[in-house]
C-alpha positions in Angstrom: 189.8 194.7 79.2 192.8 196.1 77.5 196.1 195.0 75.9 197.8 197.4 78.1 197.3 195.0 81.0 199.5 192.4 79.3 203.3 192.2 79.4 204.0 191.8 75.7 207.5 191.0 74.4 208.8 192.3 71.0 209.8 188.8 69.9 208.7 185.2 70.7 210.7 182.1 69.8 209.4 178.6 70.1 212.5 177.2 71.8 212.4 179.9 74.5 208.7 180.7 74.7 205.4 178.9 74.7 203.8 181.1 72.0 200.3 179.8 72.7 200.5 180.3 76.5 202.6 183.4 76.5 201.2 185.4 73.6 198.1 184.0 71.9 195.9 183.1 74.9 196.4 186.3 76.9 196.1 188.6 73.9 193.0 186.9 72.4 191.3 186.9 75.8 191.2 190.7 75.7 190.6 191.0 71.9 187.4 191.8 70.0 188.9 191.3 66.5 191.5 188.8 65.1 192.7 189.3 61.6 195.1 186.7 60.2 196.9 186.0 56.9 198.5 182.6 56.7 200.3 180.4 54.3 198.0 177.4 53.8 194.4 176.4 54.1 193.6 172.9 55.4 191.3 171.4 58.0 194.2 170.8 60.3 195.2 174.5 60.1 191.6 175.6 60.6 191.3 173.5 63.7 194.0 175.7 65.3 191.8 178.8 65.0 189.7 177.4 67.7 192.5 177.3 70.2 192.7 180.2 72.6 189.8 182.1 71.1 187.3 181.5 74.0 188.1 185.0 75.3 187.7 186.6 71.9 184.3 185.0 71.4 183.2 185.7 74.9 183.9 189.4 74.1 181.6 189.1 71.1 184.6 189.2 68.8 185.1 188.2 65.2 187.8 186.5 63.0 188.9 187.4 59.5 191.1 184.8 57.8 192.8 185.0 54.4 194.8 181.9 53.4 196.4 180.3 50.4 195.0 177.1 48.8 197.4 174.1 49.1 197.8 173.6 45.4 199.4 170.4 44.1 201.7 170.3 41.1 198.7 168.8 39.2 196.5 171.7 40.3 198.9 174.3 39.1 199.3 172.6 35.7 195.6 172.3 35.3 195.3 176.1 36.0 198.0 176.9 33.5 196.3 174.7 30.9 192.9 176.4 31.5 193.4 179.7 33.4 189.8 180.7 33.1 188.9 177.6 35.2 191.2 178.6 38.0 188.4 179.3 40.5 186.8 175.9 39.9 190.2 174.1 40.3 191.0 176.1 43.5 187.6 175.3 44.9 188.1 171.6 44.2 191.5 171.8 45.9 190.0 173.5 49.0 187.3 170.9 49.4 189.9 168.2 49.0 191.8 169.6 51.9 188.8 169.2 54.2 190.1 166.0 55.7 188.1 163.7 58.0 188.8 164.4 61.7 191.1 162.0 63.5 189.4 161.6 66.8 186.9 163.3 69.1 189.2 166.3 69.7 189.2 167.2 66.0 185.5 166.5 65.6 184.7 169.0 68.4 187.0 171.7 67.0 185.8 171.3 63.5 182.2 171.4 64.7 183.0 174.7 66.4 184.7 176.0 63.3 181.7 175.2 61.1 179.4 177.0 63.5 181.6 180.1 63.6 181.3 180.3 59.8 177.6 179.7 59.9 177.1 182.5 62.5 179.4 184.9 60.5 181.9 184.9 63.4 184.5 183.8 61.0 185.0 185.2 57.5 187.2 183.2 55.2 188.9 184.4 52.0 191.4 182.7 49.7 194.4 184.4 48.2 196.6 183.5 45.2 199.3 185.2 43.3 198.4 185.8 39.7 200.7 187.1 37.0 201.0 186.4 33.3 198.3 183.7 33.5 200.2 181.7 36.1 199.4 180.9 39.7 201.7 181.4 42.6 201.5 180.8 46.4 200.5 183.4 48.8 203.0 183.1 51.6 202.1 186.1 53.8 202.2 185.4 57.6 200.9 188.3 59.7 198.2 189.0 62.2 196.4 191.8 63.8 194.5 191.9 67.1 192.2 194.7 68.4 190.8 195.4 71.8 187.8 197.6 72.7 190.0 200.5 73.5 191.3 200.8 69.9 194.7 199.3 70.8 196.2 197.2 68.1 198.8 194.5 68.2 200.5 193.4 65.0 202.8 190.4 64.5 204.6 188.8 61.6 207.1 185.9 61.3 207.6 182.3 60.1 204.6 180.8 61.9 201.5 179.3 60.2 198.3 178.7 62.0 198.8 175.0 62.5 199.3 172.5 65.2 202.7 171.7 63.8 203.8 175.3 64.0 202.6 175.7 67.5 203.8 172.4 68.9 206.9 171.2 67.0 208.4 173.7 64.6 211.1 176.1 65.4 209.2 179.3 64.8 209.5 183.0 65.7 207.2 186.1 65.5 208.0 189.8 65.8 205.4 191.8 67.7 204.5 195.5 67.4 202.1 197.6 69.5 200.1 200.7 68.6 200.8 202.4 71.9 204.6 202.3 71.6 207.2 203.6 69.2 206.0 200.7 66.8 202.9 202.7 65.9 203.9 203.2 62.3 204.7 199.6 61.8 201.4 198.6 63.2 199.4 200.9 60.9 201.6 199.7 57.9 200.6 196.1 58.7 197.0 197.1 59.0 197.0 198.9 55.6 198.7 195.9 54.1 196.1 193.5 55.5 193.2 195.8 54.4 194.7 195.9 50.8 194.9 192.1 50.7 191.4 191.6 52.3 189.7 194.0 49.9 191.6 192.6 46.9 193.5 195.8 46.2 197.0 194.4 46.4 198.7 194.2 43.0 199.1 190.6 41.6 197.3 189.1 44.6 193.7 187.9 43.9 191.5 187.5 46.9 188.2 185.8 46.6 185.3 184.4 48.6 184.5 180.8 48.1 180.9 180.4 49.5 180.7 176.7 48.3 183.7 175.9 50.4 182.1 177.5 53.4 178.9 175.5 52.7 181.0 172.3 52.5 182.7 173.0 55.8 179.3 173.5 57.4 178.0 170.3 55.7 181.0 168.2 56.5 181.8 169.3 60.1 178.6 170.7 61.7 177.3 168.1 64.1 175.1 170.4 66.2 174.3 174.0 66.4 176.3 176.1 68.9 174.8 179.3 70.3 177.2 180.0 73.2 180.6 180.1 71.6 182.5 181.1 74.6 181.2 178.2 76.6 181.9 175.8 73.8 185.5 176.9 73.4 186.1 176.8 77.1 184.9 173.2 77.3 186.9 172.1 74.2 190.1 173.8 75.5 189.7 172.5 79.0 189.1 168.9 77.8 191.6 168.7 75.0 194.6 171.0 75.2 195.8 169.2 78.2 195.2 165.9 76.5 197.1 167.1 73.5 200.1 167.9 75.6 199.8 164.6 77.4 199.6 162.8 74.1 202.7 164.4 72.8 204.6 163.7 76.0 203.5 160.1 76.3 204.2 159.1 72.7 207.4 157.1 73.1 208.5 153.5 72.8 207.8 151.4 75.8 206.8 147.8 76.6 203.1 147.7 77.4 201.8 146.4 80.6 200.9 142.7 80.5 203.3 141.9 77.6 205.9 139.3 78.6 209.2 139.4 76.7 210.5 135.8 76.6 214.0 134.8 77.5 215.1 134.2 73.9 213.8 137.7 72.9 215.6 139.3 75.8 218.8 137.5 74.7 218.4 138.8 71.2 218.1 142.4 72.5 221.1 141.9 74.8 223.2 140.6 71.9 222.0 143.5 69.7 223.1 146.0 72.4 226.5 144.3 72.5 226.8 145.0 68.8 226.1 148.7 69.4 222.4 148.2 68.4 223.2 147.0 64.9 222.3 143.4 63.9 219.9 140.8 62.6 217.1 138.9 64.3 216.9 135.7 62.3 213.7 134.2 63.8 211.3 131.6 62.5 208.0 132.8 61.3 205.5 133.0 64.2 208.1 133.5 67.0 207.4 137.1 67.7 209.8 139.1 65.5 207.6 142.2 65.6 207.3 142.3 69.4 211.0 141.6 69.8 211.9 144.5 67.4 209.5 146.9 69.2 210.9 145.8 72.6 214.4 146.5 71.2 213.3 150.0 70.1 211.9 150.6 73.6 215.2 149.5 75.2 217.2 151.6 72.8 215.0 154.6 73.6 215.9 154.3 77.3 219.6 153.9 76.5 219.7 156.9 74.2 218.6 159.6 76.7 215.0 159.2 75.6 215.8 160.5 72.2 215.1 158.3 69.2 213.6 158.4 65.7 212.2 155.0 64.6 211.8 154.1 60.9 210.0 150.8 60.2 209.8 149.3 56.7 207.9 146.3 55.6 207.0 144.8 52.2 203.2 145.5 51.7 200.5 147.9 52.7 198.5 145.3 54.7 201.6 144.6 56.8 202.0 148.3 57.5 198.5 148.2 59.1 199.5 145.1 61.1 202.6 146.9 62.3 200.7 150.1 63.1 198.5 148.2 65.6 201.5 146.7 67.4 203.4 150.0 67.3 200.6 151.8 69.0 200.5 149.0 71.7 204.1 149.9 72.4 203.3 153.5 73.1 204.1 155.2 69.8 201.9 157.1 67.4 203.3 156.2 64.0 203.2 158.3 60.8 201.8 155.8 58.3 203.4 156.4 54.9 202.1 154.8 51.7 200.0 155.9 48.8 196.7 154.8 50.2 197.4 155.7 53.8 194.4 156.9 55.8 196.7 159.7 57.0 196.3 161.6 53.8 198.7 164.3 55.0 201.5 161.9 55.9 204.0 163.7 53.7 203.5 166.9 55.7 203.7 165.0 59.0 206.9 163.3 58.0 208.5 166.5 56.8 207.5 168.2 60.0 208.7 165.3 62.2 212.2 165.1 60.6 212.6 168.9 60.9 211.4 169.0 64.5 213.6 166.1 65.5 216.7 167.6 63.9 216.1 170.9 65.7 215.7 169.0 69.0 212.2 170.4 69.4 210.9 166.8 69.3 212.7 163.9 71.0 210.9 161.0 69.3 208.8 160.1 66.3 208.0 156.9 64.5 207.4 156.1 60.8 206.0 152.9 59.3 206.1 152.5 55.6 206.2 150.1 52.7 209.3 149.1 50.7 208.0 151.0 47.7 207.2 154.2 49.6 210.5 154.0 51.6 212.3 153.9 48.2 210.5 157.0 46.9 212.6 160.1 46.5 210.5 162.1 48.9 210.9 159.7 51.8 214.5 159.0 51.0 215.3 162.7 51.1 213.5 163.1 54.5 215.2 160.1 56.1 218.5 161.1 54.7 218.2 164.5 56.4 217.9 162.9 59.9 220.7 163.4 62.4 221.3 161.9 65.8 219.7 158.8 67.2 217.9 157.1 64.4 216.8 153.4 64.3 216.0 151.6 61.0 213.9 148.4 61.4 213.3 146.4 58.2 210.9 143.6 58.3 211.4 140.7 55.8 214.9 142.2 55.3 216.0 139.6 52.8 214.2 141.7 50.2 216.7 144.5 50.7 219.5 142.4 49.3 218.1 143.0 45.8 220.0 145.6 43.9 217.1 148.1 43.6 216.4 148.1 47.3 219.9 147.8 48.7 220.6 151.3 47.3 218.0 152.6 49.7 219.9 151.6 52.8 221.1 155.0 54.0 224.3 155.4 55.9 223.0 158.0 58.3 220.9 155.3 60.2 223.0 155.0 63.3 221.1 152.0 64.7 219.9 149.2 62.5 217.8 146.1 62.9 217.0 143.5 60.2 214.1 141.0 60.7 213.8 137.8 58.7 213.2 134.1 59.0 215.4 133.7 55.9 218.0 136.4 55.8 220.3 134.4 53.4 219.1 135.0 49.9 218.8 131.8 47.8 221.2 131.9 44.9 222.3 135.4 45.6 225.6 135.5 47.6 226.3 139.1 46.6 222.9 140.3 47.8 223.2 138.3 51.0 226.6 139.9 51.7 225.1 143.4 51.2 222.7 142.6 54.0 225.4 141.5 56.4 227.6 144.5 55.5 224.8 146.9 56.4 223.1 145.1 59.3 226.0 143.3 60.9 225.9 139.8 62.4 223.0 137.7 63.6 222.0 138.5 67.2 219.7 135.5 67.3 219.0 132.5 65.2 215.8 131.0 66.5 215.0 128.0 64.3 211.7 126.4 63.4 212.6 123.3 65.4 213.4 125.3 68.5 210.1 127.2 68.2 208.2 123.9 67.9 210.2 122.3 70.8 209.5 125.4 72.9 205.8 125.3 72.0 206.0 128.6 70.2 204.8 126.9 67.0 202.5 123.9 66.4 203.9 120.5 65.7 203.0 119.2 62.2 202.6 116.0 60.1 204.1 116.1 56.6 202.8 114.1 53.6 204.5 114.5 50.2 202.2 114.0 47.2 204.0 113.1 44.1 203.0 114.6 40.7 204.7 114.1 37.4 205.1 116.3 34.4 203.1 115.1 31.4 204.7 114.6 28.0 204.1 118.1 26.8 205.3 119.7 30.0 208.4 117.5 30.1 209.3 118.4 26.5 208.9 122.1 27.3 211.0 121.7 30.5 213.8 120.1 28.5 213.7 122.8 25.9 213.9 125.5 28.5 216.8 123.7 30.2 218.8 123.5 27.0 218.4 127.2 26.6 219.5 127.8 30.2 222.6 125.7 29.7 223.5 127.7 26.6 222.9 131.0 28.3 224.9 130.1 31.3 227.9 129.0 29.2 227.9 132.4 27.6 227.6 134.1 31.0 230.6 132.5 32.7 233.5 134.8 33.6 237.2 133.7 33.3 237.4 133.2 37.1 234.5 130.7 36.8 232.0 132.8 38.6 228.5 132.6 37.2 226.8 135.8 36.1 223.2 135.3 35.0 221.9 137.5 32.2 218.4 138.9 32.3 217.5 136.4 29.6 218.8 133.5 31.8 216.9 134.8 34.8 213.7 134.9 32.7 214.3 131.3 31.6 214.7 130.1 35.2 211.4 131.9 36.1 209.6 130.4 33.1 210.7 126.9 34.0 209.8 127.3 37.7 206.3 128.4 36.6 206.0 125.4 34.4 206.7 123.1 37.3 204.4 125.0 39.7 201.5 124.8 37.2 201.9 121.1 36.4 198.5 119.9 35.3 198.5 116.7 37.4 198.4 118.8 40.6 194.7 119.5 40.2 193.9 115.8 39.8 196.0 114.9 42.8 194.5 117.7 44.8 191.0 116.3 44.2 192.1 112.9 45.3 193.7 114.1 48.5 191.1 116.7 49.6 187.9 114.8 48.7 187.9 112.8 52.0 188.1 116.1 53.9 185.4 118.1 52.2 183.5 118.6 55.4 186.5 119.8 57.4 187.5 123.5 58.0 190.6 125.7 58.5 192.2 124.5 55.2 194.6 126.4 53.0 195.3 125.7 49.3 198.5 127.4 48.2 198.5 128.0 44.5 200.6 129.8 42.0 203.9 129.8 40.2 206.9 130.5 42.4 210.3 131.6 41.3 213.8 130.4 41.9 215.7 133.6 41.1 213.2 136.4 41.1 212.6 136.6 44.8 211.6 140.2 44.5 208.4 139.5 42.7 205.6 141.9 42.3 202.6 140.5 44.2 200.2 143.0 42.5 200.8 141.5 39.1 200.6 137.7 39.3 201.6 135.7 36.2 198.9 134.4 33.9 199.6 130.8 35.1 199.1 131.9 38.7 195.6 133.2 37.9 194.7 130.2 35.8 195.6 127.7 38.5 193.9 129.6 41.4 190.7 129.8 39.3 190.8 126.1 38.5 191.2 125.2 42.2 188.4 127.6 43.2 186.1 125.9 40.7 187.1 122.5 41.9 186.6 123.1 45.5 183.7 125.6 45.4 181.6 124.1 42.6 182.6 120.5 42.0 183.2 119.6 45.7 180.6 122.1 47.0 183.0 123.5 49.7 182.7 126.9 51.2 185.9 128.7 49.9 187.3 132.1 49.3 190.3 133.4 47.4 192.8 135.3 49.5 195.0 137.4 47.1 196.3 140.9 46.6 193.0 141.8 44.9 191.1 141.9 48.2 191.4 145.2 50.1 192.2 145.4 53.8 188.6 145.4 55.0 187.7 142.4 52.8 190.7 140.5 54.1 189.7 141.1 57.7 186.2 139.8 57.0 187.6 136.7 55.2 190.0 136.0 58.1 187.2 136.3 60.7 184.9 134.0 58.8 187.7 131.6 58.2 188.6 131.5 61.9 184.9 131.0 62.8 184.6 128.1 60.3 180.8 128.3 59.9 180.7 130.1 56.6 184.2 129.5 55.2 186.1 126.2 55.1 189.1 126.9 53.0 191.3 129.7 51.7 192.8 129.6 48.2 195.9 131.9 48.1 198.7 132.8 45.8 201.7 134.5 47.3 200.2 137.2 49.6 200.7 134.8 52.5 204.4 134.5 51.9 205.3 137.5 54.1 203.6 138.8 57.2 199.9 137.8 56.9 198.8 136.2 60.1 196.0 133.6 59.9 196.8 131.3 62.8 193.7 129.2 62.5 195.0 127.4 59.4 195.3 123.7 60.4 195.7 121.9 57.1 197.7 123.2 54.1 197.8 121.8 50.5 200.9 123.4 48.9 200.7 123.2 45.2 203.3 125.9 44.7 206.4 123.8 44.3 209.0 126.4 45.4 212.6 125.2 45.7 213.6 128.6 47.1 214.1 128.1 50.9 213.0 131.7 51.5 209.6 130.9 50.1 208.9 127.4 51.4 210.1 128.2 54.9 207.8 131.2 55.0 204.9 129.1 53.8 205.5 126.4 56.3 205.7 129.0 59.1 202.3 130.4 58.2 200.7 127.0 58.9 202.4 126.4 62.2 201.1 129.4 64.2 199.5 128.4 67.5 195.7 128.7 67.9 193.2 127.5 70.5 192.3 123.9 69.9 195.0 123.4 67.3 197.2 120.6 68.6 199.0 119.9 65.4 199.0 121.0 61.7 199.0 118.9 58.6 201.0 119.8 55.4 200.4 118.1 52.0 203.4 119.1 49.8 203.0 118.5 46.1 206.4 117.1 45.0 206.9 117.5 41.2 209.1 115.0 39.4 210.0 115.3 35.8 209.6 111.5 35.2 208.0 108.8 37.4 210.6 107.0 39.4 209.7 103.6 37.9 210.2 104.9 34.4 213.5 106.8 34.7 215.6 103.9 33.6 213.8 103.8 30.2 215.0 107.3 29.3 218.4 108.1 27.8 221.1 109.6 30.0 221.0 112.9 28.2 217.4 113.5 29.3 218.0 112.2 32.8 221.0 114.5 33.2 218.8 117.4 32.1 216.0 116.8 34.6 218.0 115.5 37.6 218.3 119.0 39.1 214.6 119.3 39.6 214.4 115.9 41.4 217.3 117.0 43.6 215.7 120.3 44.5 212.4 118.7 45.3 214.3 116.1 47.4 216.0 118.8 49.4 212.7 120.5 50.3 211.1 117.2 51.1 213.9 116.2 53.5 213.8 119.6 55.1 210.0 119.5 55.7 210.1 115.9 57.0 213.1 116.3 59.3 211.3 118.2 62.0 207.8 116.8 61.4 206.0 114.4 63.7 206.4 111.6 61.1 209.9 112.0 59.6 209.9 108.3 58.4 206.9 109.0 56.1 209.3 110.1 53.3 212.0 107.4 53.7 210.8 105.1 51.0 210.1 107.9 48.5 213.5 109.5 49.2 215.3 106.2 48.6 213.3 105.6 45.3 214.2 109.1 44.0 217.9 108.8 44.9 218.2 105.4 43.2 216.1 106.2 40.2 217.9 109.5 39.4 221.3 108.2 40.6 221.7 111.1 43.0 224.9 111.4 45.0 225.3 112.9 48.5 227.4 115.7 47.0 224.7 116.5 44.4 222.1 116.6 47.1 224.1 118.9 49.3 225.2 121.2 46.4 223.4 124.1 44.8 221.7 122.6 41.8 220.7 125.5 39.6 220.4 123.9 36.2 
């Protein structure tokens, strides 16, 4: 049992050598001592200590590890502010890095690690640079191995003790042996390690952290291990192969049993004809996600099995929905957002981009939110990518906004936009930005086509007319007068309308006024009372906007909150129905419980929502919708309608009650002066347009005929006015 029996090279490089197989495993199998100085301490790094050490432990060997804490900027600042508290802060940092295992493989490895510490087979120390009351990072990377014949192998290089370093990074190590001309180098490395380990190295402070060791044992020890060699052999046998398989098998592919429909195939075919750049304009509920993932799988096969996939969607809960589908399509995504369960996602992303660019890795997938995608860190990582990169953006209409359009990076070779409403209402410039970046529509699959092809549920449509009261009408007129004045000032010589921030605010204010019309509550009670014993109902509350399509869901306006609370009180207390709010305030777990109870129908009859259902949330069991939010923005009301029309077992049709807000009752319009009628006509026109749109593909299109005729005659609306863009 000697190192002399091993053919050892002077240098190992990850692109030419398998450093684990060619160096670590054979050397450690004959070693009795392994001494290692590495860059960072974390549970993921510690896991790797358990790889390849079965031989060492079988020989009765021991490990000495000195590492640097992974200090954040906040940690360093806290230390600088209170240097005497540095050990406390470092200890907190170390404990923070003890992440929960992600699967049985990590559980087993961390259990072994905790037992090694408990049995004194692994000694752990922490090193930091200290100078002038400041903290620096200990970046030493060297190792020493000893056999029972006093032979020593020393190595140094770029490699940390981590899965990333072993599997993905481009790394190299230089190796020195005591029985060769390298003897002096070996002893120099040994002296250096001894000085560090014994805290004799100037400006390097090395300390034991017994509380951290106790925490490792507490957190990870599942059972006591007495035979370490047997334990490591089992773990390595069962998991190293699985790891390799996992890496190799992580690539985009259509899962067995999933049928890609003809219209989806046609969309992918047209996308390929456009050099894999284009837009999938598909009605809500027609399988945009699956079409996009099938497109990614097709592109992967067409790009020599080499592709980085970046997927962006508006909200965190949608990321989690995407994650499940992504995994079904054979990929293991890096989930990037602030509250991600993958708490080390930044490290994973950085590693993945580097490995992909160095051609060490042929594929990786990222799924993230609009906000995180826009962050400087993610933008820098994505901007560094070279080669075959695919950017998929869900609800892509949002990226026509000025703040998000700047995040559309030019290095994305392949591009795919998904939306049921790619054209931005009232924003030609933003719409053009989307077409400039994503190209043409590769498919336009309408709501009517989806219903006709039984992809969506047929529906009955019933408009419910509400009218502004006197106070609301007066406020509406006042806001409108301010809008007219503001627009007059904002016109350019060429006649093009440029809205000021003040004008935009006025439009939003007026839209919220309409959405919160007080008569809606009275009418809702009248309409829903006959159905109080039914289930699978949705009441859509809240103020919508005409211009501000890039709203912040997390901060609903006061009017939104007030209306949803009134509705909840009406349904839950006055009508004694079983209801629940469904808003951004509920976390992912709570939402899943609500959705399950709603689908079951035994404990929950109705959901009361604001705007969190506008994009991406799937609750197909909704059968009846009461839409109080009087949006005139097609992007919004098309999304809302689509949510209600998803197919579900036993759901033969859906019913939509749409609350149409008129400024003045149709039978009283003639009593008002022309000045007032001209000021409020635009609202009637916009409501008329939505009503016609909803009714046109419903099962009862004639239900609106009389009302439409009355509105047109009362407000003296011409065909050109109805077809035009009525902004004021």
